[in-house]
C-alpha positions as a Markdown table, in Angstrom:
| # | Residue | x | y | z |
|---|---|---|---|---|
| 1 | Met | -20.8 | 52.9 | 108.5 |
| 2 | Ser | -22.5 | 50.6 | 110.9 |
| 3 | Val | -22.2 | 50.9 | 114.6 |
| 4 | Ser | -21.0 | 47.8 | 116.4 |
| 5 | Lys | -23.2 | 46.1 | 119.0 |
| 6 | Lys | -20.6 | 46.8 | 121.6 |
| 7 | Gln | -20.7 | 50.5 | 120.9 |
| 8 | Leu | -24.5 | 50.5 | 120.8 |
| 9 | Ile | -24.4 | 49.0 | 124.3 |
| 10 | Leu | -21.9 | 51.6 | 125.5 |
| 11 | Asp | -24.0 | 54.5 | 124.1 |
| 12 | Ala | -27.1 | 53.1 | 125.6 |
| 13 | Ala | -25.5 | 52.7 | 129.0 |
| 14 | Leu | -24.2 | 56.3 | 128.9 |
| 15 | Val | -27.6 | 57.7 | 128.5 |
| 16 | Leu | -29.3 | 55.4 | 131.1 |
| 17 | Phe | -26.6 | 55.9 | 133.7 |
| 18 | Val | -26.8 | 59.6 | 133.4 |
| 19 | Asp | -30.5 | 59.6 | 133.4 |
| 20 | Asn | -31.1 | 56.9 | 136.2 |
| 21 | Gly | -27.7 | 56.5 | 138.0 |
| 22 | Ile | -25.4 | 53.6 | 137.8 |
| 23 | Asp | -27.2 | 51.7 | 140.6 |
| 24 | Gly | -30.6 | 52.6 | 139.2 |
| 25 | Thr | -29.8 | 51.1 | 135.7 |
| 26 | Ser | -30.2 | 47.4 | 134.9 |
| 27 | Thr | -28.4 | 45.5 | 132.4 |
| 28 | Ala | -31.7 | 44.5 | 131.0 |
| 29 | Ser | -32.7 | 48.3 | 130.5 |
| 30 | Ile | -29.3 | 48.8 | 128.8 |
| 31 | Ala | -29.8 | 45.8 | 126.4 |
| 32 | Lys | -33.4 | 47.0 | 125.6 |
| 33 | Lys | -32.2 | 50.6 | 124.9 |
| 34 | Ala | -29.4 | 49.3 | 122.7 |
| 35 | Asn | -31.8 | 47.1 | 120.8 |
| 36 | Val | -29.8 | 44.0 | 121.6 |
| 37 | Ala | -30.4 | 40.7 | 123.5 |
| 38 | Asn | -29.4 | 40.4 | 127.0 |
| 39 | Gly | -27.0 | 37.7 | 126.0 |
| 40 | Thr | -25.4 | 40.0 | 123.5 |
| 41 | Leu | -24.7 | 42.5 | 126.3 |
| 42 | Phe | -23.2 | 39.7 | 128.6 |
| 43 | His | -21.2 | 38.5 | 125.6 |
| 44 | His | -19.4 | 41.9 | 125.6 |
| 45 | Phe | -19.5 | 42.7 | 129.2 |
| 46 | Gln | -19.7 | 39.9 | 131.9 |
| 47 | Thr | -20.9 | 42.2 | 134.6 |
| 48 | Lys | -22.4 | 45.8 | 134.9 |
| 49 | Ala | -19.0 | 46.7 | 136.5 |
| 50 | Asp | -17.2 | 45.6 | 133.5 |
| 51 | Leu | -19.5 | 47.7 | 131.4 |
| 52 | Val | -18.9 | 50.8 | 133.5 |
| 53 | His | -15.2 | 50.2 | 133.4 |
| 54 | Ala | -15.2 | 49.9 | 129.7 |
| 55 | Leu | -17.3 | 53.1 | 129.3 |
| 56 | Tyr | -15.2 | 54.9 | 131.8 |
| 57 | Leu | -12.0 | 54.0 | 130.0 |
| 58 | Met | -13.5 | 54.8 | 126.5 |
| 59 | Ile | -14.5 | 58.2 | 127.7 |
| 60 | Lys | -11.1 | 58.9 | 129.4 |
| 61 | Glu | -9.3 | 58.0 | 126.2 |
| 62 | Gln | -11.5 | 60.4 | 124.2 |
| 63 | Phe | -11.0 | 63.1 | 126.9 |
| 64 | Ala | -7.2 | 62.5 | 126.9 |
| 65 | Gln | -7.0 | 62.8 | 123.1 |
| 66 | Gln | -8.8 | 66.1 | 123.2 |
| 67 | Ile | -6.6 | 67.8 | 125.9 |
| 68 | Ser | -3.3 | 66.1 | 125.3 |
| 69 | Pro | -0.7 | 68.8 | 124.4 |
| 70 | Asn | 0.4 | 68.1 | 121.0 |
| 71 | Asn | 3.6 | 70.2 | 121.1 |
| 72 | Ala | 4.9 | 71.4 | 124.3 |
| 73 | Asn | 8.2 | 72.8 | 122.8 |
| 74 | Gly | 8.8 | 76.5 | 123.7 |
| 75 | Asn | 5.6 | 76.7 | 125.8 |
| 76 | Ser | 5.8 | 77.9 | 129.5 |
| 77 | Ile | 4.3 | 75.7 | 132.1 |
| 78 | Glu | 1.5 | 78.3 | 132.4 |
| 79 | Gln | 0.7 | 78.3 | 128.6 |
| 80 | Leu | 0.6 | 74.4 | 128.6 |
| 81 | Ala | -1.7 | 74.3 | 131.6 |
| 82 | Ser | -3.8 | 77.0 | 130.1 |
| 83 | Asn | -4.2 | 75.1 | 126.8 |
| 84 | Val | -5.0 | 71.8 | 128.7 |
| 85 | Trp | -7.4 | 73.5 | 131.0 |
| 86 | Asn | -9.4 | 75.3 | 128.1 |
| 87 | Asp | -9.3 | 72.2 | 126.0 |
| 88 | Ala | -10.8 | 70.3 | 128.9 |
| 89 | Ile | -13.5 | 72.9 | 129.4 |
| 90 | Asp | -14.3 | 72.8 | 125.7 |
| 91 | Trp | -14.5 | 69.0 | 125.7 |
| 92 | Ser | -16.9 | 69.0 | 128.8 |
| 93 | Val | -19.2 | 71.6 | 127.3 |
| 94 | Ala | -19.4 | 69.5 | 124.1 |
| 95 | Asn | -19.9 | 66.4 | 126.0 |
| 96 | Pro | -22.2 | 67.1 | 129.1 |
| 97 | Asn | -23.4 | 63.4 | 129.4 |
| 98 | Lys | -19.8 | 62.1 | 129.5 |
| 99 | Leu | -18.9 | 64.8 | 132.1 |
| 100 | Gln | -21.9 | 63.7 | 134.2 |
| 101 | Phe | -20.9 | 60.1 | 133.9 |
| 102 | Phe | -17.4 | 61.1 | 135.3 |
| 103 | Lys | -19.2 | 62.6 | 138.3 |
| 104 | Leu | -21.3 | 59.4 | 138.7 |
| 105 | Val | -18.3 | 57.1 | 138.6 |
| 106 | Ile | -16.4 | 59.3 | 141.2 |
| 107 | His | -19.2 | 58.9 | 143.7 |
| 108 | Ser | -20.0 | 55.2 | 142.9 |
| 109 | His | -18.6 | 52.1 | 144.7 |
| 110 | Ile | -18.6 | 50.3 | 141.3 |
| 111 | Leu | -15.1 | 51.3 | 140.3 |
| 112 | Ser | -12.6 | 51.6 | 143.0 |
| 113 | Ala | -10.3 | 54.5 | 143.5 |
| 114 | Thr | -7.5 | 52.4 | 142.7 |
| 115 | Ile | -8.9 | 51.5 | 139.2 |
| 116 | Arg | -9.7 | 55.1 | 138.6 |
| 117 | Arg | -6.2 | 56.2 | 139.5 |
| 118 | Glu | -4.8 | 53.5 | 137.2 |
| 119 | Ile | -7.0 | 54.9 | 134.2 |
| 120 | Met | -6.0 | 58.3 | 135.1 |
| 121 | Asn | -2.4 | 57.5 | 135.0 |
| 122 | Gln | -2.7 | 55.6 | 131.7 |
| 123 | Gln | -4.7 | 58.1 | 130.0 |
| 124 | Leu | -3.7 | 61.3 | 131.5 |
| 125 | Gly | -0.1 | 60.7 | 132.8 |
| 126 | Phe | 0.9 | 64.0 | 131.0 |
| 127 | Leu | -1.0 | 66.0 | 133.6 |
| 128 | Glu | 1.1 | 64.4 | 136.4 |
| 129 | Gln | 4.3 | 65.2 | 134.4 |
| 130 | Leu | 3.2 | 68.8 | 134.0 |
| 131 | Ile | 2.7 | 69.3 | 137.7 |
| 132 | Ile | 5.9 | 67.7 | 138.5 |
| 133 | Ala | 7.7 | 70.0 | 136.0 |
| 134 | Gly | 6.0 | 72.9 | 137.6 |
| 135 | Gln | 7.1 | 71.8 | 141.1 |
| 136 | Gln | 10.6 | 71.4 | 139.9 |
| 137 | Gln | 10.7 | 74.7 | 138.5 |
| 138 | Gly | 9.3 | 76.4 | 141.7 |
| 139 | Ile | 6.2 | 77.5 | 140.0 |
| 140 | Phe | 3.8 | 75.1 | 142.0 |
| 141 | Ala | 3.8 | 74.4 | 145.6 |
| 142 | Gln | 5.3 | 71.2 | 146.8 |
| 143 | Tyr | 1.9 | 69.8 | 147.9 |
| 144 | Pro | 1.4 | 66.0 | 147.7 |
| 145 | Leu | 0.8 | 65.0 | 144.0 |
| 146 | Asp | -2.3 | 62.9 | 144.6 |
| 147 | Leu | -3.8 | 65.8 | 146.6 |
| 148 | Ile | -3.1 | 68.2 | 143.8 |
| 149 | Leu | -4.5 | 65.9 | 141.2 |
| 150 | Asp | -7.7 | 65.3 | 143.1 |
| 151 | Asn | -8.1 | 69.1 | 143.6 |
| 152 | Cys | -7.5 | 69.7 | 140.0 |
| 153 | Gln | -10.2 | 67.2 | 139.2 |
| 154 | Gly | -12.6 | 68.8 | 141.5 |
| 155 | Gln | -12.1 | 72.3 | 140.0 |
| 156 | Phe | -12.5 | 71.0 | 136.5 |
| 157 | Leu | -15.6 | 69.2 | 137.3 |
| 158 | Ser | -17.0 | 72.4 | 139.1 |
| 159 | Val | -16.0 | 74.8 | 136.3 |
| 160 | Ser | -17.2 | 72.6 | 133.7 |
| 161 | Ser | -20.6 | 72.3 | 135.2 |
| 162 | Phe | -20.7 | 76.1 | 135.5 |
| 163 | Phe | -20.2 | 76.5 | 131.8 |
| 164 | Ile | -22.5 | 73.8 | 131.0 |
| 165 | Glu | -25.2 | 75.3 | 132.9 |
| 166 | Arg | -24.4 | 78.8 | 131.4 |
| 167 | Pro | -23.5 | 78.0 | 127.7 |
| 168 | Gln | -23.7 | 81.7 | 126.8 |
| 169 | Leu | -20.6 | 82.3 | 128.9 |
| 170 | Thr | -18.5 | 79.5 | 127.5 |
| 171 | Gly | -17.0 | 81.9 | 125.0 |
| 172 | Asp | -16.7 | 84.9 | 127.3 |
| 173 | Ile | -12.9 | 85.6 | 127.7 |
| 174 | Lys | -13.4 | 87.3 | 131.0 |
| 175 | Tyr | -15.0 | 84.0 | 132.4 |
| 176 | Arg | -12.7 | 81.7 | 130.8 |
| 177 | Glu | -9.5 | 83.8 | 131.9 |
| 178 | Ala | -10.9 | 84.0 | 135.5 |
| 179 | Ala | -11.7 | 80.3 | 135.6 |
| 180 | Phe | -8.2 | 79.5 | 134.6 |
| 181 | Lys | -6.6 | 81.9 | 136.9 |
| 182 | Met | -8.5 | 80.5 | 139.9 |
| 183 | Phe | -7.3 | 77.1 | 138.9 |
| 184 | Trp | -3.7 | 78.3 | 138.3 |
| 185 | Asn | -3.6 | 80.2 | 141.6 |
| 186 | Thr | -4.5 | 77.0 | 143.7 |
| 187 | Leu | -1.2 | 75.3 | 142.3 |
| 188 | Gly | 1.1 | 78.0 | 143.5 |
């Protein structure tokens, strides 16, 4: 199966953004790495910001598919959270460049916090629902939801980086359980 030129551009952009940073990567270098003409890149993405947005959305969609609870029936809030957490860690270890791109976007001016929040709500709204359910059941503290979500994101990025840097510990149940418990305890 042949890869579309748009996908080639997205794949090239991911590598270059991670290697050189978003600001340090030109659209010309992306087109060159993707082996497409500059005009082809601009046909698919009018600006570099449009390209970053599309790449961020694509990766968030992939991430959401990996961690979305398929069947919540009968599972406790803690079990659902554990499943989502561990699926997220597994995804990040399998996709270190994509995780690094998340970090770059968070610290970049190219996508506003509003756009990132909208994508988060569209793709990962089930996380918000899980937290609200935990608050309603008295399991989680009544902290402001946006603060909880940002804290969860920070913990996820930190723990994912820990396991990416130490792949031998990824399957170590002691570390995995400890990472989840530290995460869980901050919600209560």
